C-alpha positions, -999 to +999 in steps of 0.1 A: +000+000+000+015+034-009+018+062+016-010+083+001-035+055+003-024+048+039-028+085+049-063+085+033-072+053+052-061+069+085-080+101+077-111+082+069-108+061+101-102+092+122-133+109+108-154+078+114-143+078+151-152+115+154-186+109+136-194+080+160-184+103+189-157+079+200-133+108+197-143+143+206-130+178+208-105+169+235-088+145+211-087+173+184-071+196+210-045+169+217-038+167+180-033+204+178-007+203+206+013+176+187+041+190+167+072+180+148+093+182+179+070+156+196+053+135+169+041+109+194+024+134+218-012+121+213-001+085+217+019+093+249-011+112+264-035+083+256-010+058+271-007+079+303-045+081+306-049+043+303-019+036+326-033+059+353-070+048+350-068+016+371-053+036+400-081+062+398-108+035+395-092+017+425-094+049+446-130+054+437-138+017+445-120+020+478-140+050+488-172+032+479-162+000+497-156+019+529-193+024+531-189+060+539-211+086+523-197+097+490-175+127+496-181+148+465-152+171+472-128+142+477-141+125+445-137+157+425-101+161+438-093+126+427-105+133+392-087+167+391-054+151+403-057+123+378-062+149+350-033+169+362-011+138+362-020+130+326-011+165+316+021+163+335+010+193+357+028+192+390+010+222+405-021+202+415 
């Protein structure tokens, strides 16, 4: 398969994922942040997200298993901290 056909196939697949709402505006924003100096940026961010997800889910499950009332502020902080970790933001 030549490179132009492969690029067209990738573009068609990407558009299909957007049309099906599997990918959304956040994915497009990630693509816009990717540049020639870091061509694997989107891949790295998605990998970080999936690597961190089990830990975040475990924290939520632990909170629910403790039988305590759901602490909305603590749950929100968990999500904010996980988003900051994915972005590489150390200020949160």
